[in-house]
C-alpha positions in Angstrom: 0.0 0.0 0.0 1.0 3.2 -0.9 2.5 5.3 1.9 1.1 8.8 0.5 -1.7 9.2 -1.7 -2.2 12.5 -3.8 -5.1 13.4 -5.2 -5.1 15.1 -8.6 -8.5 17.1 -9.7 -7.9 16.4 -13.6 -8.6 19.5 -15.5 -10.4 17.4 -18.6 -13.0 14.9 -18.1 -12.4 11.1 -16.9 -15.7 10.2 -16.7 -17.2 9.3 -13.2 -14.2 7.5 -12.6 -11.3 7.7 -10.3 -7.9 7.1 -12.4 -5.1 5.4 -10.5 -1.6 5.9 -11.5 -1.3 7.2 -14.6 1.5 9.0 -14.6 3.9 8.4 -17.9 7.0 9.1 -15.7 5.4 10.1 -11.9 7.1 7.1 -10.6 10.2 8.4 -11.9 11.1 11.5 -9.8 8.7 10.4 -6.9 9.3 7.2 -4.4 7.3 4.2 -5.1 5.2 4.6 -2.5 3.5 7.0 -3.5 0.3 6.9 -5.7 -1.4 9.5 -7.8 -5.4 9.5 -8.0 -7.1 11.1 -10.4 -10.6 12.1 -10.8 -12.0 14.3 -13.2 -15.3 15.9 -15.1 -14.3 18.6 -17.4 -13.6 21.3 -15.8 -11.0 22.9 -18.3 -13.7 22.3 -21.1 -16.2 23.6 -19.0 -14.3 27.0 -17.8 -13.1 27.7 -21.6 -16.7 27.7 -22.6 -17.5 30.4 -19.7 -19.6 27.6 -17.5 -18.3 28.3 -14.3 -21.0 27.0 -12.4 -20.7 23.9 -13.9 -16.8 23.7 -13.9 -17.2 24.1 -10.1 -19.9 21.4 -9.8 -17.5 19.7 -11.7 -14.6 20.0 -8.8 -16.5 19.0 -6.1 -17.7 15.8 -8.0 -13.9 14.9 -8.6 -13.4 15.8 -4.5 -16.0 13.6 -3.3 -14.4 10.9 -5.3 -10.8 11.7 -4.2 -12.0 11.7 -0.5 -13.5 7.9 -1.0 -9.8 7.1 -1.8 -8.8 8.7 1.3 -6.0 11.1 -0.5 -4.1 13.0 2.0 -3.8 16.1 0.0 -5.4 17.1 -3.6 -4.0 18.9 -6.2 -6.7 21.2 -8.6 -4.7 20.3 -11.4 -3.3 22.4 -14.2 -2.4 26.3 -14.5 -5.1 26.7 -17.4 -7.7 25.9 -15.0 -6.8 28.4 -12.1 -6.1 30.6 -14.3 -9.4 30.5 -16.1 -11.3 30.1 -12.0 -9.5 33.5 -11.1 -7.0 33.9 -7.8 -10.0 34.8 -5.7 -12.4 31.6 -6.7 -9.3 29.1 -6.5 -8.3 30.6 -3.1 -12.0 30.4 -2.2 -12.5 26.5 -3.0 -9.1 25.7 -1.5 -10.6 26.9 1.9 -14.1 25.5 1.4 -12.8 22.0 0.2 -10.1 22.3 3.4 -13.1 23.2 5.5 -15.4 20.4 4.6 -13.0 17.7 3.9 -10.0 18.1 6.4 -7.7 17.5 3.1 -5.2 19.5 2.5 -5.5 21.6 -1.2 -3.2 23.4 -3.4 -2.9 24.2 -7.2 0.3 24.5 -9.8 -0.1 28.3 -9.4 -0.4 28.9 -6.1 2.8 26.4 -5.6 4.4 28.5 -8.2 3.0 32.3 -6.5 4.2 30.4 -3.1 8.1 29.6 -4.6 8.4 32.9 -6.2 7.9 34.8 -2.9 10.3 32.4 -0.8 12.5 32.9 -3.6 12.2 36.7 -3.1 11.4 37.1 -6.9 8.7 39.9 -8.0 8.6 39.5 -12.3 8.4 37.1 -14.5 8.2 36.4 -18.4 5.8 33.4 -19.4 6.6 31.2 -22.5 3.3 30.0 -23.3 1.6 28.1 -25.8 -1.9 29.2 -25.3 -4.3 31.9 -26.6 -4.1 35.3 -25.6 -7.5 34.7 -23.9 -5.5 32.3 -21.4 -2.5 34.3 -21.3 -4.7 37.3 -20.0 -6.1 35.0 -17.4 -2.7 33.8 -16.4 -1.4 37.1 -16.1 -4.3 38.8 -14.0 -3.6 35.6 -11.9 -0.2 36.0 -11.2 -0.3 39.7 -10.9 -3.4 39.1 -8.2 -0.8 37.0 -6.7 1.9 39.5 -6.1 3.8 39.1 -9.5 4.6 41.2 -11.9 4.2 39.7 -15.3 6.6 41.6 -18.2 6.3 39.2 -20.8 4.5 36.4 -22.5 4.7 34.7 -25.6 1.6 32.9 -27.5 0.9 30.1 -29.7 -2.6 30.6 -30.0 -3.5 27.0 -28.4 -6.8 26.0 -27.4 -7.8 23.8 -25.0 -9.4 21.2 -27.9 -6.0 21.9 -29.6 -4.1 20.4 -26.7 -6.1 17.4 -26.2 -5.7 16.6 -29.7 -2.2 17.2 -29.6 0.3 13.6 -30.4 3.5 13.5 -28.2 5.3 14.6 -31.2 3.4 18.2 -31.1 3.6 19.1 -27.6 
């Protein structure tokens, strides 16, 4: 049995199920006794379509599945998800989840902000493949977290394009 279980609220739809241990290279960088449990109902797609209420409902469905798996921590996966929710909503979800479940929650962008502040860094330039709408949301999220974004690249990639890419196109 794993010593540590982390729950990943996957940004894309996984159906009404939990995906166990799917990471292609996950076990090359973490100890063998750590296991990923992923659940997702299409948060990223809902946010890109502007359906925030449905994205929140999908988030709670995924959290419920991960709680049943007795995970030690929950990660709201994907920088695009956090950026499209906005920092205020992400922090609200993090707090509500902790209160409702007793399980700690974080996100890649909150971890990034914590690292930037820990290192005393105040500005960043982002090398991005995403479309302008998402890049602007990412810039706003980081700004709301106290980090100045001085530049962002773009390749105009949307969720649909990203999910349809092969490894060679990544």
